[in-house]
N, CA, C and O atoms as CSV, one atom per row, in Angstrom:
chain,resi,resn,atom,element,x,y,z
A,1,MET,N,N,33.366,10.343,-8.360
A,1,MET,CA,C,32.929,9.103,-8.964
A,1,MET,C,C,31.534,8.767,-8.440
A,1,MET,O,O,31.325,8.694,-7.229
A,2,SER,N,N,30.606,8.569,-9.325
A,2,SER,CA,C,29.244,8.243,-8.901
A,2,SER,C,C,29.088,6.734,-8.769
A,2,SER,O,O,29.753,5.955,-9.451
A,3,THR,N,N,28.196,6.352,-7.877
A,3,THR,CA,C,27.941,4.925,-7.696
A,3,THR,C,C,26.901,4.468,-8.708
A,3,THR,O,O,26.028,5.245,-9.096
A,4,PRO,N,N,26.986,3.227,-9.135
A,4,PRO,CA,C,26.001,2.726,-10.100
A,4,PRO,C,C,24.599,2.740,-9.489
A,4,PRO,O,O,24.431,2.545,-8.285
A,5,ALA,N,N,23.619,2.971,-10.321
A,5,ALA,CA,C,22.230,3.000,-9.860
A,5,ALA,C,C,21.829,1.628,-9.342
A,5,ALA,O,O,22.128,0.604,-9.956
A,6,LYS,N,N,21.159,1.623,-8.218
A,6,LYS,CA,C,20.667,0.376,-7.648
A,6,LYS,C,C,19.195,0.252,-7.986
A,6,LYS,O,O,18.448,1.230,-7.942
A,7,LYS,N,N,18.789,-0.951,-8.320
A,7,LYS,CA,C,17.393,-1.202,-8.657
A,7,LYS,C,C,16.903,-2.432,-7.918
A,7,LYS,O,O,17.665,-3.350,-7.614
A,8,LEU,N,N,15.623,-2.423,-7.643
A,8,LEU,CA,C,14.949,-3.573,-7.070
A,8,LEU,C,C,13.925,-4.035,-8.089
A,8,LEU,O,O,13.060,-3.264,-8.503
A,9,THR,N,N,14.022,-5.267,-8.483
A,9,THR,CA,C,13.070,-5.822,-9.440
A,9,THR,C,C,12.140,-6.767,-8.695
A,9,THR,O,O,12.580,-7.719,-8.051
A,10,LEU,N,N,10.851,-6.487,-8.796
A,10,LEU,CA,C,9.842,-7.333,-8.162
A,10,LEU,C,C,9.154,-8.161,-9.230
A,10,LEU,O,O,8.799,-7.652,-10.293
A,11,GLU,N,N,8.971,-9.421,-8.945
A,11,GLU,CA,C,8.264,-10.293,-9.880
A,11,GLU,C,C,6.927,-10.670,-9.257
A,11,GLU,O,O,6.875,-11.224,-8.159
A,12,ILE,N,N,5.853,-10.365,-9.967
A,12,ILE,CA,C,4.501,-10.606,-9.468
A,12,ILE,C,C,3.746,-11.443,-10.491
A,12,ILE,O,O,3.747,-11.133,-11.683
A,13,ASP,N,N,3.102,-12.504,-10.017
A,13,ASP,CA,C,2.247,-13.310,-10.891
A,13,ASP,C,C,0.975,-12.509,-11.140
A,13,ASP,O,O,0.181,-12.300,-10.222
A,14,THR,N,N,0.781,-12.067,-12.363
A,14,THR,CA,C,-0.345,-11.192,-12.700
A,14,THR,C,C,-1.505,-11.923,-13.363
A,14,THR,O,O,-2.442,-11.288,-13.847
A,15,ASN,N,N,-1.452,-13.243,-13.390
A,15,ASN,CA,C,-2.490,-14.012,-14.083
A,15,ASN,C,C,-3.902,-13.698,-13.606
A,15,ASN,O,O,-4.828,-13.647,-14.415
A,16,GLU,N,N,-4.080,-13.490,-12.322
A,16,GLU,CA,C,-5.427,-13.262,-11.795
A,16,GLU,C,C,-5.699,-11.793,-11.482
A,16,GLU,O,O,-6.692,-11.472,-10.829
A,17,LEU,N,N,-4.835,-10.913,-11.940
A,17,LEU,CA,C,-5.000,-9.487,-11.662
A,17,LEU,C,C,-5.612,-8.771,-12.856
A,17,LEU,O,O,-5.275,-9.053,-14.006
A,18,SER,N,N,-6.511,-7.846,-12.567
A,18,SER,CA,C,-7.116,-7.035,-13.627
A,18,SER,C,C,-6.185,-5.876,-13.970
A,18,SER,O,O,-5.193,-5.640,-13.281
A,19,GLU,N,N,-6.509,-5.168,-15.022
A,19,GLU,CA,C,-5.733,-3.974,-15.385
A,19,GLU,C,C,-5.782,-2.949,-14.258
A,19,GLU,O,O,-4.789,-2.278,-13.978
A,20,HIS,N,N,-6.938,-2.832,-13.613
A,20,HIS,CA,C,-7.069,-1.902,-12.483
A,20,HIS,C,C,-6.137,-2.310,-11.338
A,20,HIS,O,O,-5.485,-1.461,-10.731
A,21,HIS,N,N,-6.077,-3.617,-11.047
A,21,HIS,CA,C,-5.168,-4.110,-10.014
A,21,HIS,C,C,-3.722,-3.751,-10.357
A,21,HIS,O,O,-2.967,-3.303,-9.495
A,22,LEU,N,N,-3.345,-3.950,-11.612
A,22,LEU,CA,C,-1.968,-3.661,-12.031
A,22,LEU,C,C,-1.647,-2.176,-11.888
A,22,LEU,O,O,-0.559,-1.814,-11.439
A,23,ARG,N,N,-2.593,-1.319,-12.269
A,23,ARG,CA,C,-2.376,0.128,-12.112
A,23,ARG,C,C,-2.218,0.493,-10.638
A,23,ARG,O,O,-1.371,1.312,-10.281
A,24,LEU,N,N,-3.037,-0.119,-9.787
A,24,LEU,CA,C,-2.920,0.145,-8.351
A,24,LEU,C,C,-1.548,-0.272,-7.825
A,24,LEU,O,O,-0.916,0.477,-7.079
A,25,ILE,N,N,-1.093,-1.446,-8.203
A,25,ILE,CA,C,0.214,-1.932,-7.747
A,25,ILE,C,C,1.325,-0.991,-8.198
A,25,ILE,O,O,2.207,-0.649,-7.411
A,26,LYS,N,N,1.286,-0.573,-9.453
A,26,LYS,CA,C,2.308,0.348,-9.967
A,26,LYS,C,C,2.264,1.677,-9.231
A,26,LYS,O,O,3.306,2.228,-8.874
A,27,SER,N,N,1.065,2.195,-9.002
A,27,SER,CA,C,0.921,3.476,-8.303
A,27,SER,C,C,1.400,3.376,-6.860
A,27,SER,O,O,2.080,4.274,-6.363
A,28,ILE,N,N,1.046,2.282,-6.191
A,28,ILE,CA,C,1.471,2.086,-4.802
A,28,ILE,C,C,2.992,2.006,-4.716
A,28,ILE,O,O,3.596,2.631,-3.844
A,29,ASN,N,N,3.614,1.245,-5.608
A,29,ASN,CA,C,5.078,1.129,-5.592
A,29,ASN,C,C,5.752,2.462,-5.864
A,29,ASN,O,O,6.727,2.816,-5.202
A,30,SER,N,N,5.242,3.193,-6.826
A,30,SER,CA,C,5.817,4.490,-7.168
A,30,SER,C,C,5.679,5.472,-6.007
A,30,SER,O,O,6.634,6.161,-5.650
A,31,LEU,N,N,4.489,5.529,-5.426
A,31,LEU,CA,C,4.252,6.464,-4.328
A,31,LEU,C,C,5.032,6.060,-3.085
A,31,LEU,O,O,5.513,6.926,-2.354
A,32,MET,N,N,5.167,4.764,-2.833
A,32,MET,CA,C,5.956,4.286,-1.696
A,32,MET,C,C,7.401,4.761,-1.819
A,32,MET,O,O,7.990,5.233,-0.847
A,33,THR,N,N,7.964,4.636,-3.005
A,33,THR,CA,C,9.333,5.099,-3.237
A,33,THR,C,C,9.438,6.597,-2.983
A,33,THR,O,O,10.402,7.064,-2.376
A,34,HIS,N,N,8.447,7.348,-3.448
A,34,HIS,CA,C,8.452,8.801,-3.249
A,34,HIS,C,C,8.394,9.149,-1.757
A,34,HIS,O,O,9.154,9.994,-1.285
A,35,VAL,N,N,7.495,8.500,-1.022
A,35,VAL,CA,C,7.358,8.779,0.412
A,35,VAL,C,C,8.653,8.444,1.151
A,35,VAL,O,O,9.062,9.178,2.050
A,36,LEU,N,N,9.291,7.349,0.777
A,36,LEU,CA,C,10.511,6.925,1.463
A,36,LEU,C,C,11.715,7.803,1.158
A,36,LEU,O,O,12.680,7.812,1.923
A,37,THR,N,N,11.675,8.540,0.056
A,37,THR,CA,C,12.857,9.307,-0.351
A,37,THR,C,C,12.677,10.817,-0.340
A,37,THR,O,O,13.664,11.542,-0.474
A,38,THR,N,N,11.464,11.316,-0.185
A,38,THR,CA,C,11.255,12.758,-0.269
A,38,THR,C,C,11.936,13.499,0.885
A,38,THR,O,O,12.071,12.968,1.987
A,39,GLN,N,N,12.349,14.701,0.614
A,39,GLN,CA,C,12.916,15.580,1.634
A,39,GLN,C,C,11.924,16.679,2.013
A,39,GLN,O,O,12.192,17.487,2.902
A,40,SER,N,N,10.788,16.700,1.338
A,40,SER,CA,C,9.781,17.738,1.538
A,40,SER,C,C,8.749,17.289,2.573
A,40,SER,O,O,8.178,16.204,2.466
A,41,GLU,N,N,8.523,18.135,3.568
A,41,GLU,CA,C,7.528,17.819,4.594
A,41,GLU,C,C,6.138,17.671,3.980
A,41,GLU,O,O,5.406,16.739,4.311
A,42,GLU,N,N,5.779,18.586,3.091
A,42,GLU,CA,C,4.464,18.534,2.450
A,42,GLU,C,C,4.304,17.253,1.630
A,42,GLU,O,O,3.273,16.585,1.712
A,43,ASP,N,N,5.320,16.916,0.843
A,43,ASP,CA,C,5.262,15.685,0.042
A,43,ASP,C,C,5.179,14.445,0.930
A,43,ASP,O,O,4.487,13.480,0.606
A,44,TYR,N,N,5.894,14.485,2.050
A,44,TYR,CA,C,5.892,13.353,2.974
A,44,TYR,C,C,4.486,13.114,3.529
A,44,TYR,O,O,3.993,11.986,3.525
A,45,PHE,N,N,3.847,14.185,4.006
A,45,PHE,CA,C,2.512,14.039,4.593
A,45,PHE,C,C,1.454,13.738,3.537
A,45,PHE,O,O,0.641,12.832,3.716
A,46,GLU,N,N,1.457,14.480,2.452
A,46,GLU,CA,C,0.473,14.255,1.384
A,46,GLU,C,C,0.676,12.885,0.739
A,46,GLU,O,O,-0.287,12.168,0.470
A,47,GLY,N,N,1.933,12.533,0.495
A,47,GLY,CA,C,2.236,11.236,-0.111
A,47,GLY,C,C,1.834,10.079,0.788
A,47,GLY,O,O,1.316,9.068,0.312
A,48,SER,N,N,2.070,10.224,2.087
A,48,SER,CA,C,1.682,9.178,3.039
A,48,SER,C,C,0.174,8.979,3.036
A,48,SER,O,O,-0.311,7.848,3.038
A,49,SER,N,N,-0.558,10.076,3.030
A,49,SER,CA,C,-2.017,10.001,2.988
A,49,SER,C,C,-2.496,9.358,1.689
A,49,SER,O,O,-3.372,8.493,1.702
A,50,ASP,N,N,-1.921,9.782,0.578
A,50,ASP,CA,C,-2.296,9.213,-0.726
A,50,ASP,C,C,-1.960,7.726,-0.797
A,50,ASP,O,O,-2.716,6.938,-1.366
A,51,LEU,N,N,-0.823,7.349,-0.216
A,51,LEU,CA,C,-0.410,5.947,-0.225
A,51,LEU,C,C,-1.418,5.070,0.523
A,51,LEU,O,O,-1.817,4.016,0.028
A,52,LEU,N,N,-1.823,5.505,1.700
A,52,LEU,CA,C,-2.807,4.727,2.452
A,52,LEU,C,C,-4.150,4.686,1.732
A,52,LEU,O,O,-4.848,3.674,1.783
A,53,ARG,N,N,-4.513,5.766,1.069
A,53,ARG,CA,C,-5.755,5.797,0.292
A,53,ARG,C,C,-5.695,4.771,-0.840
A,53,ARG,O,O,-6.671,4.065,-1.091
A,54,LEU,N,N,-4.547,4.689,-1.525
A,54,LEU,CA,C,-4.396,3.710,-2.607
A,54,LEU,C,C,-4.447,2.272,-2.089
A,54,LEU,O,O,-5.047,1.401,-2.720
A,55,VAL,N,N,-3.822,2.031,-0.950
A,55,VAL,CA,C,-3.857,0.687,-0.370
A,55,VAL,C,C,-5.292,0.332,0.032
A,55,VAL,O,O,-5.728,-0.802,-0.165
A,56,ALA,N,N,-6.018,1.289,0.588
A,56,ALA,CA,C,-7.428,1.051,0.928
A,56,ALA,C,C,-8.231,0.730,-0.328
A,56,ALA,O,O,-9.092,-0.150,-0.312
A,57,ASN,N,N,-7.952,1.435,-1.402
A,57,ASN,CA,C,-8.630,1.176,-2.673
A,57,ASN,C,C,-8.317,-0.241,-3.159
A,57,ASN,O,O,-9.200,-0.935,-3.663
A,58,ALA,N,N,-7.069,-0.663,-3.009
A,58,ALA,CA,C,-6.684,-2.019,-3.422
A,58,ALA,C,C,-7.440,-3.062,-2.602
A,58,ALA,O,O,-7.880,-4.077,-3.142
A,59,ILE,N,N,-7.589,-2.818,-1.308
A,59,ILE,CA,C,-8.334,-3.744,-0.453
A,59,ILE,C,C,-9.784,-3.822,-0.910
A,59,ILE,O,O,-10.373,-4.903,-0.944
A,60,LYS,N,N,-10.357,-2.677,-1.260
A,60,LYS,CA,C,-11.749,-2.652,-1.729
A,60,LYS,C,C,-11.916,-3.394,-3.052
A,60,LYS,O,O,-12.967,-3.985,-3.302
A,61,LYS,N,N,-10.888,-3.368,-3.902
A,61,LYS,CA,C,-10.968,-3.979,-5.230
A,61,LYS,C,C,-10.452,-5.416,-5.267
A,61,LYS,O,O,-10.355,-6.013,-6.338
A,62,ALA,N,N,-10.120,-5.972,-4.098
A,62,ALA,CA,C,-9.634,-7.352,-4.041
A,62,ALA,C,C,-10.729,-8.312,-4.498
A,62,ALA,O,O,-11.914,-8.071,-4.270
A,63,LYS,N,N,-10.325,-9.386,-5.136
A,63,LYS,CA,C,-11.295,-10.370,-5.643
A,63,LYS,C,C,-12.189,-10.916,-4.534
A,63,LYS,O,O,-13.388,-11.101,-4.742
A,64,PHE,N,N,-11.622,-11.175,-3.365
A,64,PHE,CA,C,-12.420,-11.712,-2.267
A,64,PHE,C,C,-13.574,-10.776,-1.941
A,64,PHE,O,O,-14.713,-11.214,-1.773
A,65,SER,N,N,-13.276,-9.503,-1.854
A,65,SER,CA,C,-14.304,-8.511,-1.537
A,65,SER,C,C,-15.335,-8.405,-2.653
A,65,SER,O,O,-16.538,-8.373,-2.396
A,66,GLU,N,N,-14.861,-8.351,-3.879
A,66,GLU,CA,C,-15.778,-8.197,-5.005
A,66,GLU,C,C,-16.619,-9.452,-5.245
A,66,GLU,O,O,-17.742,-9.355,-5.740
A,67,ASN,N,N,-16.090,-10.624,-4.901
A,67,ASN,CA,C,-16.841,-11.873,-5.079
A,67,ASN,C,C,-17.821,-12.147,-3.940
A,67,ASN,O,O,-18.654,-13.048,-4.041
A,68,ASN,N,N,-17.724,-11.380,-2.868
A,68,ASN,CA,C,-18.586,-11.584,-1.697
A,68,ASN,C,C,-19.250,-10.274,-1.294
A,68,ASN,O,O,-19.188,-9.870,-0.133
A,69,GLN,N,N,-19.875,-9.625,-2.241
A,69,GLN,CA,C,-20.436,-8.299,-1.997
A,69,GLN,C,C,-21.664,-8.311,-1.091
A,69,GLN,O,O,-22.066,-7.258,-0.596
A,70,GLN,N,N,-22.267,-9.472,-0.864
A,70,GLN,CA,C,-23.433,-9.519,0.007
A,70,GLN,C,C,-23.059,-9.169,1.451
A,70,GLN,O,O,-23.913,-8.757,2.235
A,71,ILE,N,N,-21.803,-9.333,1.789
A,71,ILE,CA,C,-21.274,-8.931,3.096
A,71,ILE,C,C,-20.206,-7.876,2.832
A,71,ILE,O,O,-19.399,-8.023,1.914
A,72,GLU,N,N,-20.199,-6.826,3.622
A,72,GLU,CA,C,-19.258,-5.719,3.390
A,72,GLU,C,C,-17.869,-6.055,3.950
A,72,GLU,O,O,-17.393,-5.432,4.898
A,73,TYR,N,N,-17.237,-7.061,3.332
A,73,TYR,CA,C,-15.916,-7.483,3.792
A,73,TYR,C,C,-14.880,-6.378,3.655
A,73,TYR,O,O,-14.034,-6.212,4.535
A,74,ALA,N,N,-14.933,-5.625,2.574
A,74,ALA,CA,C,-13.930,-4.573,2.368
A,74,ALA,C,C,-13.991,-3.556,3.492
A,74,ALA,O,O,-12.957,-3.168,4.037
A,75,GLN,N,N,-15.181,-3.125,3.839
A,75,GLN,CA,C,-15.319,-2.148,4.921
A,75,GLN,C,C,-14.863,-2.753,6.246
A,75,GLN,O,O,-14.180,-2.093,7.029
A,76,GLN,N,N,-15.238,-4.003,6.496
A,76,GLN,CA,C,-14.819,-4.662,7.733
A,76,GLN,C,C,-13.298,-4.805,7.788
A,76,GLN,O,O,-12.685,-4.584,8.833
A,77,ALA,N,N,-12.700,-5.172,6.667
A,77,ALA,CA,C,-11.243,-5.320,6.617
A,77,ALA,C,C,-10.561,-3.980,6.864
A,77,ALA,O,O,-9.571,-3.909,7.591
A,78,LEU,N,N,-11.090,-2.918,6.259
A,78,LEU,CA,C,-10.492,-1.595,6.445
A,78,LEU,C,C,-10.656,-1.105,7.881
A,78,LEU,O,O,-9.740,-0.491,8.428
A,79,GLU,N,N,-11.802,-1.366,8.496
A,79,GLU,CA,C,-11.993,-0.995,9.902
A,79,GLU,C,C,-11.009,-1.754,10.789
A,79,GLU,O,O,-10.447,-1.188,11.727
A,80,PHE,N,N,-10.804,-3.036,10.491
A,80,PHE,CA,C,-9.833,-3.850,11.221
A,80,PHE,C,C,-8.429,-3.262,11.064
A,80,PHE,O,O,-7.673,-3.170,12.031
A,81,CYS,N,N,-8.093,-2.868,9.835
A,81,CYS,CA,C,-6.781,-2.269,9.557
A,81,CYS,C,C,-6.596,-0.957,10.314
A,81,CYS,O,O,-5.533,-0.707,10.882
A,82,VAL,N,N,-7.629,-0.125,10.320
A,82,VAL,CA,C,-7.551,1.168,11.009
A,82,VAL,C,C,-7.329,0.953,12.503
A,82,VAL,O,O,-6.533,1.663,13.118
A,83,ASP,N,N,-8.021,-0.016,13.090
A,83,ASP,CA,C,-7.817,-0.317,14.511
A,83,ASP,C,C,-6.374,-0.738,14.770
A,83,ASP,O,O,-5.740,-0.252,15.706
A,84,ASN,N,N,-5.856,-1.644,13.940
A,84,ASN,CA,C,-4.472,-2.095,14.108
A,84,ASN,C,C,-3.480,-0.975,13.839
A,84,ASN,O,O,-2.466,-0.861,14.528
A,85,LEU,N,N,-3.767,-0.150,12.844
A,85,LEU,CA,C,-2.898,0.980,12.529
A,85,LEU,C,C,-2.872,1.972,13.681
A,85,LEU,O,O,-1.814,2.507,14.015
A,86,SER,N,N,-4.023,2.222,14.291
A,86,SER,CA,C,-4.085,3.126,15.443
A,86,SER,C,C,-3.212,2.608,16.576
A,86,SER,O,O,-2.503,3.383,17.218
A,87,ASP,N,N,-3.258,1.308,16.825
A,87,ASP,CA,C,-2.396,0.722,17.855
A,87,ASP,C,C,-0.927,0.908,17.497
A,87,ASP,O,O,-0.115,1.237,18.362
A,88,GLN,N,N,-0.581,0.702,16.237
A,88,GLN,CA,C,0.804,0.800,15.775
A,88,GLN,C,C,1.340,2.227,15.879
A,88,GLN,O,O,2.518,2.429,16.174
A,89,VAL,N,N,0.481,3.211,15.639
A,89,VAL,CA,C,0.897,4.615,15.651
A,89,VAL,C,C,1.474,4.997,17.008
A,89,VAL,O,O,2.421,5.780,17.078
A,90,TYR,N,N,0.921,4.460,18.071
A,90,TYR,CA,C,1.325,4.869,19.410
A,90,TYR,C,C,2.376,3.964,20.034
A,90,TYR,O,O,2.749,4.163,21.190
A,91,GLN,N,N,2.856,2.981,19.299
A,91,GLN,CA,C,3.975,2.166,19.771
A,91,GLN,C,C,5.272,2.842,19.358
A,91,GLN,O,O,5.346,3.458,18.295
A,92,ASN,N,N,6.286,2.728,20.190
A,92,ASN,CA,C,7.574,3.346,19.881
A,92,ASN,C,C,8.444,2.488,18.986
A,92,ASN,O,O,9.417,2.982,18.416
A,93,GLU,N,N,8.118,1.227,18.853
A,93,GLU,CA,C,8.943,0.334,18.043
A,93,GLU,C,C,8.283,0.057,16.703
A,93,GLU,O,O,7.067,0.176,16.551
A,94,VAL,N,N,9.097,-0.310,15.751
A,94,VAL,CA,C,8.623,-0.634,14.415
A,94,VAL,C,C,8.539,-2.150,14.303
A,94,VAL,O,O,9.485,-2.860,14.646
A,95,THR,N,N,7.413,-2.635,13.825
A,95,THR,CA,C,7.250,-4.068,13.603
A,95,THR,C,C,7.791,-4.400,12.225
A,95,THR,O,O,7.375,-3.807,11.230
A,96,ILE,N,N,8.717,-5.345,12.164
A,96,ILE,CA,C,9.320,-5.735,10.893
A,96,ILE,C,C,8.813,-7.122,10.523
A,96,ILE,O,O,8.963,-8.081,11.280
A,97,LEU,N,N,8.218,-7.205,9.357
A,97,LEU,CA,C,7.701,-8.475,8.854
A,97,LEU,C,C,8.465,-8.848,7.594
A,97,LEU,O,O,8.117,-8.404,6.500
A,98,ASP,N,N,9.496,-9.656,7.741
A,98,ASP,CA,C,10.276,-10.111,6.586
A,98,ASP,C,C,9.791,-11.480,6.167
A,98,ASP,O,O,9.556,-12.360,6.995
A,99,ASN,N,N,9.645,-11.643,4.862
A,99,ASN,CA,C,9.250,-12.950,4.331
A,99,ASN,C,C,10.451,-13.640,3.754
A,99,ASN,O,O,10.338,-14.759,3.252
């Protein structure tokens, strides 16, 4: 007997999102699911790298960054993220942020 398929439905207010933003969100969600469920070492590593690349792209395309191009906020934000990510990589515990 098979179990019924489980689904997670996310509701996002898309009023202020561009088509590019929507494509990024869909791609990030799809790739996140793949990374979390793959059994392949190659897919796990490549997918993880691609996922972070897509998230970085989303940060670069954020309205705040695009509306304030005179200052390189996107690059500063990504450098800040990389520093925090580096710290997280070497911690043995996982930080859980539930909303």
